[in-house]
GUFIKOL-436151 format. One line per 10 residues: number of its first residue (from 1); their letters; for each residue x, y negated, z of N, C-alpha, C, CB. Coordinates in nm, 4 decimals. Atoms other than C-alpha are relative to their C-alpha. Last residue first. Glycine has a CB too. Example, Ala and Ser with C-alpha at 12.3 -4.5 7.8 and 13.67 -1.06 7.14 Angstrom:
<rs>
2	SA	-0.0820,0.1190,-0.0060,1.3670,0.1060,0.7140,-0.0770,-0.1090,0.0730,0.0414,-0.0462,-0.1415 ~ 0.0890,0.1190,0.0000,1.2300,0.4500,0.7800,0.0900,-0.1200,0.0000,-0.0992,-0.0027,0.1246
</rs>
This chain:
<rs>
94	NQVVRPVRFY	-0.1336,0.0309,-0.0538,2.5144,1.5678,-0.0681,0.0786,-0.0859,-0.0937,0.0771,0.1264,0.0285 ~ -0.1061,-0.0887,0.0446,2.1554,1.5479,-0.1853,0.1330,-0.0441,0.0560,0.0057,0.0049,-0.1516 ~ -0.1254,0.0719,0.0187,1.8712,1.3926,0.0085,0.1079,0.0998,-0.0414,0.0410,-0.0762,0.1298 ~ 0.0271,0.1090,0.0930,1.5312,1.5559,-0.0368,0.1302,-0.0737,-0.0340,-0.1042,-0.0980,0.0600 ~ -0.0971,0.1090,-0.0127,1.5858,1.8941,0.1282,-0.0259,-0.1038,-0.1102,0.1468,0.0547,-0.0083 ~ -0.1183,-0.0077,0.0840,1.2713,2.1052,0.1125,0.0893,-0.1214,0.0198,-0.0396,0.0127,-0.1461 ~ 0.0265,0.0548,0.1335,1.0411,2.0874,0.4137,0.1263,0.0124,-0.0838,-0.0468,-0.1489,0.0080 ~ -0.1191,-0.0173,0.0832,1.0264,2.2816,0.7412,-0.0364,-0.0451,-0.1405,0.0514,0.1493,0.0012 ~ 0.0274,-0.0350,0.1391,0.7611,2.1432,0.9756,0.1324,0.0150,-0.0726,-0.0898,-0.1072,-0.0691 ~ 0.0178,0.1129,0.0916,0.8840,2.1468,1.3355,-0.0390,0.0513,-0.1382,0.1293,-0.0853,-0.0083
84	GNEEEPANQL	0.1101,0.0842,-0.0440,0.8655,2.3868,1.6316,-0.0248,-0.1215,-0.0870,0.0245,-0.0442,0.1379 ~ -0.0254,0.0564,-0.1328,1.2079,2.5387,1.5767,-0.1092,-0.0970,0.0453,0.1336,-0.0708,0.0008 ~ -0.1317,-0.0332,-0.0536,1.1407,2.5966,1.2047,0.0201,-0.0735,0.1310,0.1122,-0.0356,-0.1007 ~ -0.0233,0.0657,-0.1286,0.8033,2.6123,1.0369,0.1359,0.0444,0.0516,-0.1133,0.0336,0.1032 ~ -0.1187,-0.0487,-0.0721,0.7122,2.6954,0.6784,0.0187,-0.0827,0.1257,0.1277,-0.0066,-0.0896 ~ -0.0545,-0.1088,0.0806,0.3875,2.6730,0.4813,0.1241,0.0606,0.0645,0.0332,-0.0497,-0.1401 ~ -0.1251,0.0376,0.0663,0.2368,2.4728,0.7689,0.0512,0.1169,-0.0829,0.1068,-0.0439,0.1036 ~ 0.0176,-0.0049,0.1446,-0.1233,2.5660,0.8414,0.1267,-0.0377,-0.0765,-0.1125,-0.0914,-0.0405 ~ 0.0626,-0.1246,0.0425,-0.0714,2.6631,1.2091,-0.0190,0.0095,-0.1517,-0.1331,0.0149,0.0681 ~ -0.0846,-0.0763,0.0913,0.1831,2.3878,1.2739,-0.0684,0.1229,-0.0591,0.1241,0.0425,0.0711
74	AEKRPLSPKM	-0.0451,0.0877,0.1084,-0.0528,2.1323,1.4284,0.0782,0.0776,-0.1050,0.0860,-0.1137,0.0555 ~ 0.1148,0.0276,0.0859,-0.2274,2.4007,1.6345,0.0398,-0.0872,-0.1196,-0.1111,-0.0685,0.0807 ~ 0.0360,-0.1266,0.0659,0.0986,2.5293,1.7786,-0.1154,-0.0214,-0.0983,-0.0388,0.1071,0.1054 ~ -0.0967,-0.0315,0.1046,0.2148,2.1745,1.8521,-0.0386,0.1258,-0.0778,0.1383,0.0174,0.0608 ~ -0.1033,-0.0933,-0.0449,-0.1000,2.0849,2.0470,0.0895,0.0424,-0.1170,-0.0643,0.1239,0.0657 ~ 0.0284,-0.1348,0.0457,-0.2770,1.7835,1.8957,0.1099,0.0938,0.0525,-0.0094,0.0052,-0.1563 ~ -0.0300,-0.0316,0.1394,-0.2213,1.4712,2.0994,-0.0367,0.1454,-0.0303,0.1495,-0.0254,-0.0305 ~ -0.0770,-0.1237,0.0147,-0.3938,1.3631,2.4181,0.0223,0.0319,-0.1482,-0.0724,0.1176,0.0701 ~ 0.0928,-0.1117,0.0132,-0.4977,0.9995,2.4071,0.0829,0.1270,-0.0130,-0.0963,-0.0186,-0.1232 ~ -0.0642,-0.1312,0.0062,-0.3162,0.6872,2.5183,-0.1083,0.1074,-0.0052,0.0950,0.0224,0.1222
64	EDVRYVNQLP	0.0333,-0.0914,-0.1083,-0.5014,0.3701,2.4325,0.0729,0.1314,-0.0184,-0.1511,0.0232,0.0073 ~ -0.0882,-0.1152,0.0108,-0.3752,0.0793,2.2278,-0.0233,0.0900,0.1204,0.1493,-0.0435,-0.0094 ~ -0.0708,-0.0266,-0.1245,-0.6697,-0.1587,2.2151,0.0821,0.1276,-0.0174,-0.0993,0.0129,0.1201 ~ 0.0812,-0.0769,-0.0928,-0.7598,-0.2410,1.8597,0.0836,0.0227,0.1251,-0.0475,0.1357,-0.0631 ~ -0.0696,-0.0950,-0.0860,-0.6145,-0.5171,1.6497,-0.1009,0.0774,0.0833,0.1012,-0.0724,0.0911 ~ 0.0996,-0.0520,-0.0931,-0.7678,-0.6963,1.3572,0.0698,0.1088,0.0799,-0.1290,0.0549,-0.0745 ~ -0.0043,-0.1433,-0.0262,-0.5033,-0.9009,1.1865,-0.1085,0.0371,0.0997,0.1387,0.0422,0.0524 ~ -0.0438,-0.0308,-0.1343,-0.5970,-1.2454,1.0636,-0.0036,0.1506,0.0187,-0.0876,-0.0716,0.1053 ~ -0.0105,-0.1409,-0.0339,-0.6296,-1.3927,0.7202,0.0378,0.0139,0.1466,0.1032,0.0711,-0.0902 ~ -0.0783,-0.0328,-0.1196,-0.7511,-1.7364,0.6180,-0.0024,0.1499,0.0295,-0.0531,-0.0776,0.1209
54	VAHAMPEVDT	0.0893,-0.0100,-0.1149,-0.8711,-1.7578,0.2583,0.0831,0.0364,0.1222,-0.1129,0.1052,-0.0246 ~ 0.1118,0.0904,0.0220,-0.6733,-1.8808,-0.0416,-0.1003,0.0019,0.1149,-0.0697,0.0353,-0.1288 ~ 0.1214,-0.0686,0.0445,-0.3563,-1.7179,0.0834,-0.1124,-0.1015,-0.0145,-0.0402,0.1127,0.0992 ~ -0.0414,-0.1255,0.0607,0.0033,-1.8371,0.1298,-0.1198,0.0752,-0.0573,0.0728,0.0868,0.1022 ~ 0.0629,-0.1200,-0.0552,-0.0817,-2.1964,0.1980,0.0487,0.1231,-0.0753,-0.1543,-0.0105,-0.0072 ~ -0.0354,-0.1224,0.0728,0.0829,-2.5357,0.1594,-0.0656,0.1209,0.0661,0.1540,0.0183,-0.0055 ~ -0.1041,-0.0801,-0.0652,-0.1128,-2.8192,0.3229,0.0326,0.1223,-0.0852,-0.0448,0.0434,0.1422 ~ 0.0289,-0.1429,0.0102,-0.3011,-3.0587,0.0972,0.1164,0.0776,0.0608,-0.0239,0.0425,-0.1487 ~ 0.0683,-0.0448,-0.1224,-0.2886,-3.4233,0.2056,-0.0332,0.1486,-0.0005,-0.1268,-0.0787,0.0194 ~ -0.0697,0.0453,-0.1197,-0.0230,-3.5306,-0.0489,-0.0645,0.0507,0.1286,0.0052,-0.1503,0.0020
44	LDLEELEEVY	0.0073,-0.1078,-0.0991,-0.1649,-3.3173,-0.3293,0.0654,-0.0392,0.1318,0.0658,0.1259,-0.0544 ~ -0.0526,0.0540,-0.1253,-0.2431,-3.5883,-0.5825,-0.0210,0.1050,0.1099,-0.0700,-0.1365,0.0374 ~ 0.0903,0.0082,-0.1147,-0.2927,-3.4021,-0.9108,0.0706,-0.0567,0.1219,-0.0573,0.1373,0.0324 ~ 0.0556,0.1346,-0.0084,-0.0728,-3.4844,-1.2123,-0.0901,-0.0178,0.1222,-0.0778,-0.0317,-0.1263 ~ -0.1007,0.0878,-0.0589,0.1373,-3.1683,-1.1646,-0.0506,-0.1429,0.0167,0.1250,0.0001,-0.0854 ~ -0.0008,-0.0216,-0.1450,-0.1734,-2.9587,-1.2280,0.0990,-0.0930,0.0691,0.0341,0.1460,0.0321 ~ 0.1224,0.0592,-0.0538,-0.2123,-3.1084,-1.5754,-0.0041,0.0140,0.1521,-0.1243,0.0659,-0.0630 ~ -0.0188,0.1451,0.0034,0.1517,-3.0257,-1.6528,-0.1221,-0.0724,0.0556,0.0285,-0.0470,-0.1431 ~ -0.0862,0.0313,-0.1142,0.0870,-2.6680,-1.5387,0.0275,-0.1502,0.0042,0.1331,0.0795,-0.0078 ~ 0.0825,-0.0065,-0.1204,-0.2050,-2.6492,-1.7840,0.0818,-0.0349,0.1241,-0.0618,0.1397,0.0150
34	TLINSLAKEA	0.0872,0.1172,0.0028,0.0166,-2.7662,-2.0695,-0.0871,-0.0045,0.1247,-0.0876,0.0005,-0.1263 ~ -0.0822,0.1145,-0.0390,0.2773,-2.5055,-1.9717,-0.0805,-0.1302,-0.0013,0.1207,-0.0122,-0.0933 ~ -0.0301,-0.0128,-0.1426,0.0149,-2.2295,-1.9828,0.0785,-0.1212,0.0473,0.0788,0.1297,0.0283 ~ 0.1231,0.0277,-0.0756,-0.1171,-2.3443,-2.3208,0.0247,0.0052,0.1503,-0.1097,0.1002,-0.0380 ~ 0.0234,0.1441,0.0111,0.2363,-2.3592,-2.4630,-0.1256,-0.0392,0.0772,-0.0129,-0.0420,-0.1483 ~ -0.0903,0.0668,-0.0938,0.3011,-2.0083,-2.3296,-0.0161,-0.1514,-0.0047,0.1445,0.0375,-0.0300 ~ 0.0388,-0.0322,-0.1374,-0.0078,-1.8712,-2.5048,0.0880,-0.0738,0.1012,0.0084,0.1517,0.0235 ~ 0.1261,0.0658,-0.0309,0.0588,-2.0495,-2.8359,-0.0392,0.0215,0.1463,-0.1104,0.0514,-0.0924 ~ -0.0248,0.1445,-0.0019,0.4241,-1.9464,-2.8481,-0.1268,-0.0753,0.0395,0.0503,-0.0484,-0.1381 ~ -0.0706,0.0280,-0.1247,0.3381,-1.5882,-2.7530,0.0246,-0.1491,0.0139,0.1330,0.0770,0.0060
24	AELDKIELRS	0.0987,-0.0157,-0.1072,0.0806,-1.5735,-3.0333,0.0633,-0.0317,0.1350,-0.0581,0.1433,0.0002 ~ 0.0955,0.1102,0.0113,0.3333,-1.7134,-3.2810,-0.1040,0.0053,0.1112,-0.0689,0.0032,-0.1362 ~ -0.0563,0.1224,-0.0552,0.6086,-1.4811,-3.1635,-0.0990,-0.1154,-0.0041,0.1255,-0.0376,-0.0750 ~ 0.0690,0.1111,0.0661,0.4016,-1.1671,-3.2242,0.0464,-0.1314,0.0639,-0.1562,0.0156,0.0108 ~ 0.0226,-0.0315,0.1410,0.6189,-0.8622,-3.1476,-0.0630,-0.1166,-0.0755,-0.0884,0.1226,-0.0123 ~ 0.1173,0.0764,0.0409,0.7706,-0.9724,-2.8186,-0.0171,0.0187,-0.1499,0.0138,-0.1520,0.0375 ~ 0.0114,-0.0004,0.1457,1.0048,-0.7134,-2.6698,-0.1294,-0.0717,-0.0358,0.0027,0.1464,-0.0583 ~ 0.1320,-0.0252,0.0551,1.0933,-0.7963,-2.3127,0.0071,0.0007,-0.1520,-0.1009,-0.1052,0.0493 ~ 0.0000,-0.1340,0.0603,1.4333,-0.7657,-2.1418,-0.1391,0.0394,-0.0488,0.0510,0.1037,0.1008 ~ 0.0912,-0.0823,-0.0799,1.3702,-1.0734,-1.9243,-0.0149,0.1414,-0.0540,-0.1355,-0.0652,0.0067
14	LLAINKIEEQ	-0.0388,0.0023,-0.1415,1.6763,-1.2588,-2.0535,-0.0875,0.0905,0.0863,-0.0065,-0.1420,0.0529 ~ -0.1303,-0.0658,-0.0147,1.6116,-1.1543,-2.4148,0.0396,0.0086,0.1469,0.1082,-0.0753,-0.0797 ~ 0.0213,-0.1435,0.0209,1.2427,-1.2431,-2.3959,0.1296,0.0777,0.0182,-0.0576,0.0259,-0.1397 ~ 0.0690,-0.0500,-0.1192,1.3255,-1.5832,-2.2469,-0.0209,0.1504,-0.0106,-0.1355,-0.0718,0.0191 ~ -0.0987,0.0010,-0.1085,1.5777,-1.6444,-2.5271,-0.0605,0.0537,0.1298,0.0540,-0.1424,0.0220 ~ -0.0950,-0.1086,0.0257,1.3289,-1.5367,-2.7952,0.1029,0.0085,0.1123,0.0707,-0.0205,-0.1357 ~ 0.0712,-0.1251,-0.0303,1.0646,-1.7644,-2.6394,0.0928,0.1192,-0.0225,-0.1280,0.0137,-0.0876 ~ 0.0074,-0.0098,-0.1462,1.3078,-2.0557,-2.6377,-0.0694,0.1297,0.0416,-0.0747,-0.1217,0.0589 ~ -0.1366,-0.0306,-0.0458,1.3845,-1.9922,-3.0052,0.0032,0.0138,0.1521,0.0993,-0.1102,-0.0460 ~ -0.0189,-0.1443,0.0156,1.0117,-1.9748,-3.0800,0.1406,0.0409,0.0430,-0.0254,0.0424,-0.1458
4	SIKM	-0.0430,-0.0460,0.1323,0.9758,-2.3240,-2.9402,0.0157,0.1516,-0.0033,0.1320,-0.0672,-0.0395 ~ -0.1184,-0.0831,-0.0187,0.7685,-2.4290,-2.6418,0.0369,0.0569,-0.1372,-0.0254,0.1151,0.1061 ~ -0.0257,-0.0966,0.1067,0.5228,-2.7154,-2.6671,0.1285,0.0754,0.0321,0.0101,-0.0705,-0.1389 ~ -0.1420,-0.0082,0.0292,0.3997,-2.8962,-2.3610,0.0197,0.1113,-0.1027,0.0840,0.0262,0.1300
</rs>
């Protein structure tokens, strides 16, 4: 499928892109659209939609309770501490 330079300029305008070589962009996009047309000719009736090319599964570990680090030890290297917590600079402004 051929795409015109006017269509490329319009796409560039809508996507806020600066395209310096219109001829190269025209050739590249035409090649992509031709390939998509070839893909549309395939019979995919028995192919299930998928999100990933390989099956994924989460690996879970047993959630076990363990003793945590004592507060005093956790705060010993803190540059500043206030009321048992790390004191950090304000991030959100009024």
